[in-house]
N, C-alpha and C positions, 0 to 999 in steps of 0.2 A: 416572445419566444426567442431564444438565443441561437445563433448560427455560428458554427466554429469553422474557421478557415483551415482547411487541410492543405498545407504547403506541399509543393511538388518536390519533396525531398524524401526519398526512401532509402533505407539502409539494410544491407544484409551483413550480419556479423557471423563469421564462421568459427565454430568452436568444436573441439574434440570431445566425444562423450562415449564411454564404453567401447572404445576401439573404432567408433564411427565418427562421422562428421554431420552436424546439423546446422541449419541457419536460423538465427534469431532475426526476424524481420521487424523493423520498426518504422514508424512514420511520424514526421513532425507535424504537430497541430498547433495552430495559434488559438489559444482559448480566449484571450483578450489581448488588446494591444500591448506588446512587450512581455506577455506571459505565454510561455510555450510549454507543450508537453511532448516528449519523445515517447510515443505510444507503442508498446510491444504488441505485435499483431498475432503472435502465436498462442497467447494465453499461458505460456510457460514462464516468461520472464516478467520483470517489473517495469513500470513506467518511470521515467525521470521527468522533472519539470525544471524550468529556469526562467528567471525574470531579469530582463536587461534594463539598466538604468544609466544615467549619465555619470553616476559615481561608481559603477561596477555591476557585477552580476551575482545573483543568488541562485544556487543550484539546490534543488530538493531531490534527493536520492540520486545515486550514481550508477545504478544498474549492476548487472551480475558479473562483469568482467572488465579488465582494462580495455579490451577491444570495444565493448559496448560503450564504456565511458568516453573513449576517444571519439566515438561518433557523436556523442552529446557535445563534447568540446568543439568538434568540427562544425556542428550546427550553430553553436554559440558564435563562433568566429565568422560565420556567414552574416551574422546580425550586428556584431560589435567587436571592437578591439579592446574594450574595457576589461580590466582584470576580474577574475572570479574572487569575490571578497568573502562570501559566506557559502559553506556547504552545509546542508541540513540533512541528517539521516532520520527518516520517519520511524524506523525500528531497526532491529539488528539482523534481519534475515539477509543471507548472502546475496540474493538477487537485487537487493537495495543498496548495498554498501561496498561491494567488491571493487567498484571503480574509484573509491575514495583517493587512492594513490595518484590517479591521473590529475587530481585537483589539489595536490598537497601544497601547491604554491599559495592557495587560499590561506589567509591568516587564521581563519577560524572554521573548524568543523564542529557542528553542534548536534547533540542528541539528548534525549531524555536520560536521566541519570542511570536508570536500570538498563536501558539499551546500550549505553556506553560500556557498562560492565559486562553485559552479555556478549557484546562484540568481541571483547578480548578473550573471555572464557571460551566461547565457541571456536575462535581461531586457534587457541592453544590446544583445545581438545582434538581438533581436526588437523593440527600441525600445518596450518596455512598462514601466510603473511596477511596482515591487515593494517590499514591506516585508520585507527580509531578516532573518535571525536576528542577534541582537546578542550571543549567547553560543554558542560552539562547543566541541566536544571531539573527541578522536581515536578513542578506543576505548570507554570506558565513562564514564558519569556517573550519579550517584544524586541523586534528588530526594525530599524529604520535605515533605508538606503534610497537615496534619491527621493522620489515622490511616493515611495511605497512603504507602508507601515504594516508589518506582519505581526500577527499574534500566533505564537507557537503554543499549542495547548495539549497537555497530557490529560486524557480523560479518565485515567486509571487503567487497570489491567483490562485488556480487550482482545485484539488480535494477538498481541503479546503483552508482557508486563510493562514494556517501555515504549508504547506507541506515542506518537505525536501527530497532530495535523496542523496545517497552516491555514489561518483564516485572515483574509484581507478585507476588512469591513467596507472600506471606501469603494472597492471594486466588486464587492459582493461575490467573492469567489473563495472556495475552499479547495485546498490541495490535501487530499485525504490520507496519503500513504496507504498502508495495508488495511485500513479500516473499511474501505469500500472497493469492491470489484464490480465492474459493470458487465453483467451477464456472464460471469465466470464463477463457478463454485469455489468458494475460498478454502484455503488451507487452515485447518483448525488445530493443528498439532501443538501450538503453544498458547492456545486461547483460553479465555474465560468467557463463555458464551453469554452468561447473564450480564456481566459487566459490559460486554461488547454491545449488547442490545441497548443498554443504558447510554453508552457513548453515542450511538447512532440517534437515539432520541434527542440527546443534547445537540448534536450536529444538525438534526432536522429542524430544530427550533431557531437556528441562526439565520440571519437575513442574508442569504446567498442564493444566487441564481445559476452560477456556473460551478460545476463540480469536476475537478481533475482527479480521477480515481487512481489508486495504486496499480490497478490492473484493468485493462480494457479502455475503450475510447472515452474521450471527454463528453460530458453530458450535462443535464440540468438536475435540479433537486430530486426528481423522481428516482434517480439511480441510488440515492441514499435510502429512500423509502423502500425500494426493491430489495436492497441488501438487508435492511432491518426486517422486512417481512420474511425473507428466507430464514434468518436466524430464529425469528419468533415462531415460525411454523415448524422448524426442526425441533425447537424446545417443546412446543405444544404436542406434537405427535409422539415424541419420545416419552413425555410425561404421561400421556394417555396410555401408552404401552406399560409404563411402570405401574400406573393405577390398576391395570388389569393383570399385573404380575406376570407379564410375558417375559421370557428369558431373552438374552441378548441376540442369539441367532434369529429368533422369531421377531424381535423388534426391528432388526435390520431389514428383514423381508417386508414387514408390514409398512414401516416408515418410508422405505425406498419407493414402494409402490405409490404411496400417497404423494410423495414429492415429485414423482416422475412426470405427472401430467403438466405441472407448471414449470419445472426446471430442467427437463431432459434435453432441451435445446441450448442450455447454457454450456459453455466450454467447461471441461474437466468434470463432467457429471460422474466420471469414475471415482471422484473423491467422496461421493455420497456415503458409501459404506463406512469409511473411516470417520466421517463427520458424525454419523449416527452413533458410532462407538464412543466418540469423544463426548457427545451429549449424554449418552447413557451413563457413562462414568461420572460426569459432573453432576447430573441430577440425581443419580443414585446416592452419591456422597452427601448431597444436601439433605436427603431424607434421613440420613443416619445422624445428622447433627442436631 
């Protein structure tokens, strides 16, 4: 059994929203020696991770604002004065990449090819500034820094079209990006549920003991399994409703009740309705092809 060291470093990042102010609280966790995660405690934002080496630092995801990214950098500087060499974006969602500019001194910002394009398109559509990746790849990319050998893997469309996760075989650790949320109902607005399940099956087969999720606290392999089961049960219950020719409002009511017993204590259970709609649309479309 793995035990994760929760460092005595807490951060409150104040941000304006809809005329008000709210705090994004995060806590630094040492997943393994020299591998850390800045864990969002609210369930609203995304985690960041970083790896310190004698040759520099690798940052995976930069969180949802310059203020949040600055707190990640502050945590790094408590550990090392080495420069940030690589920044990795796990996908294009704002809560993962909005802090890229804080790390623009890094010589390389990396994303999957589709995520790189979507980062620019979404920023243009929303008229906001962004620092996009300057290096992209299609399926796999390997990075070496110090004693760390990282495998960046794109599993195909899943949480988004351009997901990647980071696998470090020697240390038996996966940094999942948006593919895994630990006891938080995920956002499915840009997802392909069927392919996402396949991605988690692939991830579950890897030799890893420590899982750094994109949302929620660091854990072990069971949190991948939990995430997979949520999506599989969503798929099964929605398809059962489609088999019975139940309309969308009826499906929402029926499937929500079935999911409630197991998942009502997960953060963001309020997303259940929209997730059922997403699954209903996806699996209805599959029946027409």
